[in-house]
C-alpha positions in Angstrom: 82.8 -119.2 66.8 86.0 -119.0 64.8 87.3 -122.1 63.0 90.5 -121.8 64.9 91.1 -124.3 67.6 91.3 -123.1 71.2 94.7 -122.9 72.9 95.5 -126.2 74.8 96.1 -125.6 78.5 96.8 -128.2 81.2 93.9 -129.6 83.2 93.2 -128.2 86.6 94.0 -130.1 89.8 90.5 -129.7 91.3 89.1 -133.1 90.0 89.8 -135.4 92.9 88.6 -138.4 91.0 91.8 -138.2 88.9 93.7 -139.5 91.9 91.1 -141.6 93.6 89.6 -139.1 96.0 86.2 -137.4 96.3 84.9 -134.3 98.0 83.2 -134.9 101.3 81.7 -133.1 104.3 83.5 -132.0 107.4 85.9 -129.2 106.4 89.0 -129.2 108.6 87.3 -131.7 110.9 87.0 -134.3 108.2 90.4 -135.6 109.4 90.2 -138.1 112.3 91.7 -136.7 115.4 90.9 -133.0 114.6 88.4 -130.8 116.4 87.6 -127.1 115.9 85.6 -124.2 117.2 84.9 -120.5 116.5 83.3 -117.8 118.6 83.1 -114.1 119.4 85.8 -113.3 122.1 85.9 -109.5 121.8 88.6 -108.7 119.3 85.8 -107.1 117.3 83.3 -104.6 118.6 80.4 -106.3 116.8 79.2 -109.2 119.1 77.6 -110.9 116.2 80.9 -111.5 114.4 83.0 -114.5 115.4 86.6 -113.5 115.9 88.5 -116.4 117.6 89.1 -119.8 116.1 90.8 -122.9 117.4 91.9 -126.0 115.6 93.3 -128.7 117.8 94.5 -132.3 117.4 93.6 -134.9 120.0 97.3 -135.7 120.3 100.5 -134.0 119.1 100.5 -134.1 115.3 103.1 -133.8 112.6 103.1 -130.1 111.5 104.1 -128.5 108.2 103.8 -124.8 107.4 104.6 -121.9 105.1 104.7 -118.2 105.9 104.8 -114.7 104.4 108.0 -113.4 103.0 107.1 -109.8 103.8 109.9 -108.1 105.8 107.2 -106.6 108.1 106.1 -110.1 109.2 103.7 -110.0 112.1 104.4 -111.2 115.6 102.3 -114.4 115.3 104.3 -115.3 112.2 107.5 -114.9 114.1 106.3 -117.1 116.8 104.7 -119.8 114.7 107.5 -120.0 112.2 110.0 -120.9 114.9 107.7 -123.5 116.4 106.6 -125.1 113.2 110.3 -125.8 112.4 110.1 -128.5 115.1 107.8 -130.5 112.8 105.1 -131.0 115.5 102.1 -129.2 116.9 99.0 -129.7 118.9 96.9 -126.7 118.0 96.5 -123.4 116.1 94.7 -120.4 117.7 93.6 -117.7 115.3 92.0 -114.3 115.7 90.5 -111.7 113.3 90.1 -108.0 113.7 93.7 -107.2 114.6 96.8 -108.4 112.8 99.3 -108.0 115.7 101.7 -106.7 113.1 104.3 -103.9 113.6 103.6 -104.2 117.4 107.2 -104.9 118.5 108.1 -106.9 121.6 104.7 -106.5 123.2 103.1 -108.1 120.2 105.4 -111.1 120.4 104.7 -111.5 124.1 101.0 -111.3 123.5 101.2 -114.0 120.8 103.2 -116.2 123.1 101.0 -115.6 126.0 97.9 -116.6 123.9 99.5 -119.9 123.1 100.4 -120.5 126.7 96.7 -120.2 127.6 95.7 -122.7 125.0 98.5 -125.1 126.0 97.4 -125.0 129.6 93.8 -125.8 128.7 94.9 -128.7 126.3 97.7 -130.0 128.6 100.5 -129.7 126.1 103.8 -127.7 125.9 103.5 -124.0 124.9 105.6 -124.6 121.8 103.1 -127.1 120.4 100.6 -124.3 119.9 100.9 -122.1 116.9 99.2 -118.7 116.5 97.8 -116.6 113.6 96.2 -113.2 113.3 94.5 -111.1 110.7 93.1 -107.6 110.6 94.4 -104.0 111.0 98.2 -103.5 111.1 100.0 -101.4 113.8 97.6 -101.7 116.7 98.4 -103.6 119.8 96.4 -106.8 120.1 94.4 -106.8 123.4 95.0 -109.8 125.6 91.8 -109.8 127.6 89.7 -111.5 124.9 92.1 -114.4 125.0 91.8 -114.7 128.8 88.1 -115.2 128.6 87.9 -116.7 125.2 90.4 -119.5 125.3 88.8 -121.5 128.1 85.4 -121.1 126.4 86.7 -122.1 122.9 88.6 -125.1 124.2 85.4 -126.3 125.9 83.5 -125.8 122.6 85.9 -127.9 120.5 84.1 -130.5 118.5 84.5 -132.6 115.4 81.2 -131.6 113.7 81.0 -129.9 110.4 79.3 -127.0 112.2 82.3 -126.5 114.4 84.6 -126.5 111.5 82.4 -123.9 109.8 82.4 -121.8 112.9 86.2 -121.7 112.8 86.2 -120.5 109.2 83.7 -117.7 110.0 85.9 -116.6 112.9 88.8 -115.7 110.7 87.0 -113.8 108.0 87.7 -110.1 107.5 86.7 -108.6 104.1 85.8 -112.1 102.9 82.1 -112.3 101.8 81.9 -116.0 102.0 83.5 -118.7 104.2 86.0 -120.9 102.3 86.5 -124.6 103.3 87.0 -127.9 101.6 87.4 -131.6 102.5 88.2 -134.8 100.6 88.3 -138.5 101.3 90.0 -141.4 99.5 92.2 -144.5 100.0 95.9 -144.7 99.8 98.2 -147.8 99.8 99.9 -147.3 103.1 98.5 -150.4 105.1 100.3 -153.7 105.7 101.6 -155.1 102.4 100.4 -152.1 100.5 96.7 -152.5 101.5 94.4 -149.5 101.1 93.7 -147.2 104.0 90.9 -144.6 104.1 92.3 -141.0 104.6 90.9 -137.5 104.7 92.3 -134.0 103.8 90.3 -130.9 104.9 90.8 -127.3 105.7 89.8 -123.7 105.4 91.2 -120.4 104.3 90.5 -116.7 104.6 91.6 -114.2 102.1 90.1 -111.5 99.9 92.7 -108.8 99.2 96.5 -108.3 99.4 97.1 -111.7 97.7 100.4 -111.4 95.9 102.9 -112.9 96.0 103.3 -115.8 98.4 99.9 -116.3 100.0 99.3 -112.7 101.2 96.6 -111.8 103.7 95.7 -115.4 103.9 95.3 -117.7 106.9 94.9 -121.3 106.1 94.7 -124.4 108.3 94.7 -127.9 106.7 94.5 -131.2 108.4 94.9 -134.8 107.3 94.7 -138.1 109.2 97.2 -139.7 106.8 100.4 -141.0 108.6 102.8 -138.5 106.9 106.3 -138.0 108.2 107.3 -134.4 108.8 109.5 -134.4 105.6 106.7 -135.8 103.5 104.1 -133.4 105.0 106.3 -130.3 104.4 107.1 -131.5 100.8 103.4 -132.0 100.0 102.4 -128.6 101.5 105.2 -126.6 100.0 104.5 -127.9 96.6 100.8 -127.3 96.9 101.2 -123.8 98.2 103.7 -123.0 95.4 101.3 -124.1 92.7 98.1 -122.7 94.2 98.1 -120.0 96.8 101.2 -118.5 95.4 99.5 -118.2 92.0 96.7 -116.0 93.2 96.7 -112.2 92.9 93.9 -109.7 93.7 95.8 -106.4 93.8 99.5 -107.3 93.7 100.0 -106.4 97.4 101.5 -108.7 100.0 100.4 -109.0 103.6 102.4 -109.2 106.8 100.5 -112.2 108.2 100.4 -115.0 105.6 100.2 -118.4 107.4 99.4 -121.8 106.0 99.6 -124.7 108.5 98.9 -128.4 108.0 98.5 -130.9 110.8 98.8 -134.6 110.1 97.4 -136.8 112.9 98.1 -140.2 111.5 94.9 -141.4 112.9 93.9 -143.2 109.7 96.5 -145.8 110.5 99.0 -147.5 108.3 102.7 -147.3 107.8 104.5 -143.9 107.8 104.2 -142.2 104.4 107.5 -141.1 102.9 108.2 -139.2 99.7 108.7 -141.3 96.6 105.9 -143.7 97.4 102.5 -144.2 95.7 100.8 -143.2 98.9 102.7 -140.0 99.1 101.8 -139.1 95.5 98.1 -139.5 96.2 98.2 -137.5 99.4 100.3 -134.8 97.8 97.7 -134.6 95.0 94.9 -134.4 97.6 96.6 -131.6 99.4 97.2 -129.7 96.2 93.6 -130.3 95.1 92.3 -128.8 98.4 94.6 -125.8 98.1 93.6 -125.2 94.5 90.0 -125.3 95.5 90.6 -122.8 98.2 92.8 -120.6 96.1 90.1 -120.3 93.4 87.7 -119.3 96.1 90.0 -116.6 97.3 90.3 -115.2 93.8 86.6 -115.4 93.2 86.0 -113.6 96.5 88.6 -110.8 95.8 87.5 -107.6 97.4 84.6 -106.2 95.4 85.0 -109.0 92.7 82.3 -110.1 90.4 84.3 -112.5 88.3 87.0 -115.2 88.9 89.6 -114.8 86.2 91.9 -117.6 85.2 95.0 -116.6 83.2 96.9 -119.4 81.4 100.2 -118.6 79.6 101.6 -121.5 77.5 104.4 -121.7 75.0 106.8 -119.5 76.9 110.6 -120.2 76.9 110.2 -121.6 80.5 107.8 -121.6 83.4 109.4 -118.5 85.0 108.8 -116.4 81.9 105.3 -117.8 81.6 104.5 -116.7 85.2 105.9 -113.2 84.6 103.7 -112.8 81.6 100.6 -114.2 83.4 101.1 -112.0 86.4 101.5 -109.0 84.2 98.1 -109.7 82.6 96.4 -110.7 85.9 97.6 -107.6 87.7 96.8 -105.1 84.9 94.2 -102.6 86.1 93.1 -102.1 82.5 92.5 -105.8 82.0 90.7 -106.2 85.3 88.5 -103.1 84.7 87.7 -104.2 81.2 86.4 -107.5 82.5 84.3 -105.7 85.1 82.9 -103.6 82.3 82.2 -106.6 80.1 84.5 -105.2 77.5 86.1 -107.9 75.3 89.2 -105.7 74.8 91.8 -108.3 74.1 94.2 -105.5 73.2 94.7 -104.9 76.9 95.7 -108.5 77.4 98.3 -108.2 74.6 99.6 -104.9 75.9 100.0 -106.4 79.5 101.8 -109.4 78.1 104.2 -107.2 76.0 105.1 -104.8 78.8 106.6 -107.2 81.3 110.1 -107.4 79.9 110.0 -111.0 78.6 111.3 -111.3 75.0 109.0 -112.8 72.4 107.8 -112.2 68.8 104.4 -110.7 68.8 103.7 -112.4 65.4 103.9 -115.8 67.1 101.4 -115.0 69.9 97.9 -116.4 70.0 95.2 -115.2 72.5 91.9 -116.8 73.6 89.4 -114.7 75.6 86.3 -116.1 77.2 86.9 -119.3 75.3 87.0 -117.5 71.9 90.1 -117.3 69.6 90.6 -113.5 69.3 94.3 -113.3 68.1 96.3 -115.7 66.0 100.0 -115.1 65.0 99.7 -111.6 66.4 96.8 -110.6 64.2 93.1 -110.1 65.3 90.3 -112.4 64.3 86.7 -111.4 63.7 84.8 -111.2 67.0 81.0 -111.3 67.6 80.6 -108.6 70.3 77.1 -109.8 71.2 78.4 -113.3 71.7 81.2 -112.0 73.9 78.7 -110.0 76.0 76.7 -113.2 76.6 79.9 -115.0 77.6 80.6 -112.4 80.3 77.6 -113.7 82.1 79.5 -116.8 83.2 81.1 -116.7 86.7 84.6 -117.5 85.4 86.5 -115.6 82.7 89.3 -117.6 81.1 92.2 -116.0 79.3 94.7 -118.1 77.5 97.9 -116.8 75.8 100.3 -118.9 73.7 103.7 -117.3 73.3 104.7 -119.8 70.7 108.4 -120.3 71.5 108.7 -123.1 74.1 107.0 -125.3 76.7 106.7 -123.0 79.6 103.3 -122.8 81.4 101.9 -120.8 84.3 98.3 -120.4 85.6 97.4 -117.4 87.7 94.0 -116.7 89.3 92.7 -113.2 89.8 89.5 -111.2 89.7 88.0 -108.1 88.1 88.6 -104.6 89.6 85.4 -102.9 90.6 84.0 -99.8 92.3 83.5 -101.8 95.4 87.3 -102.6 95.7 88.0 -98.9 96.1 85.1 -98.5 98.6 86.3 -101.5 100.7 89.9 -100.4 100.9 89.1 -96.7 101.2 87.0 -97.4 104.2 89.0 -100.2 105.7 89.9 -98.4 109.0 87.0 -96.0 109.1 
């Protein structure tokens, strides 16, 4: 190890103890007043694969959401975006196997009709049901699976961890593992500032097409904290901006990005507004949950063998830091070097230098795999055998100090492997 100190990077947000929370069981159903289910309805030909999920609140809940910025936004995004703006929702129905994107008016009608079926079964207005889809683009979504599947999945709704897990599995496409998280803690929102026990839980699917702004990602979160709509939206927007929007697998953006959070208020207590201690804790819990899920997306990138965390510090501002970090994270040469266990820090330097941000190369430091490899723009001695051993760890850290300011950005990505080409070359066939 070199005598040079490692670059100092900010702590992660994934330690819930730092804001008085802890990980718990239950997934999206950890929140009081939330039930879920997942099943095979027929959107996929394989009867062993679940393809329909439902998350429902026992009563109308506060709703916050963020969506894709892709101009080819899918029919379910169009429907859900309009309804989420009301700030309330009862349920989210999700399918995999077909994105219902680039399907025109028939696609919109199918999305609306699916929510109408759910609303009828739950006894709520149609516009309190949101919808999300993932899968192949440009193919009309069949409605028949909804007709038989919706009554069955409503009947299967349950608050068990197993039901929450079934919902996760039902939205997976090229994901290799289900991704869910849940936390519990206390916040001062009771009478006279007394502590109230609250939960935050949720799941996500996503494995490719992850940049920018969530990408082929469907996420449902739930909390039983008594958040107002403004507070819920503020907490979710901030969390998504700093987590899901900082993930890239292949620099492509999907048509179907959807992240929805339901707040049931079933924990009790006074309404939580922005600018309060209770809000700060809940916002931290939501961000922690999202960061946990975002890291799981990057680690499960299509064909990935490594989670890669890129930190850029010392930039003129956060925006410049993010531009540099994304250039490194999206570089095929960096990503393939990591797959090949090649500690070629020169590729990191080249990716940082090509992105159009001005800096002096002789002020730049680089750490790779927790080892100082460049200081003031000049290489340090490197033990190749030690670096090979370090490549055996599951996460590959990269830290770059630009040396001119206080700007920081963290981007999560993965290596680029032979399997990525196979998965995407065979996606429709």
